[in-house]
C-alpha positions, 0 to 999 in steps of 0.5 A: 037232045033234051031241052034241059041238057041243051040248056046245061051245055049252053051254060057250060060253054057260055062266057062270064059276060053272057051268064051275067047278061042272062042273070040280069035279064032274069032279075029285071023280069022278076021285078016287072021291068021292061027289057031295055032292048024293047024300050021305044022313044016316048014310052014311060018305062021301068028298067032295072039293071046294074050301073056300068059307068057313072060320069060327071059332065061339066057343062057351062050352062048345066052340069050333068051326071050320067049313068049307063044302066045295063040290064043284059039286053041293052043300055039306057043312060040315066041323065041327072040334070044339075047334079055333080054326084048322087050318093049310091049312084056308082058303078056296080050298083043295082037299081030300078029307074022309071021315066020316059025314054028319049033318044039322044045320039042314037042312045036310049036316055031317061032324064031325071029318072025316079030311081030305087037303089037295091041293097049292095050284094 
């Protein structure tokens, strides 16, 4: 079977979530972002993807806004310290975030990232 036919058959039988993950990975690679699955602790990276969840976490000493960024390979949690909300940071939005990867509870995290929102589709 040729590569083109194999790729066509794979796309034909793939689930919607698999196709979405492939599209996100392609978009991420186009903008020069590091795949979230390849990010390691201590690295300064640029990651790009779609926000899956956004949650305000009230804490007694420091409120935080946490957003899970999915790029098709893995999730990086963006943590905005001292924020209750940020205009444009909402589930479904595409963005690119830059910062140093930390690990918290076995999850990849970027604290107070620089970010650029993409225009809504």
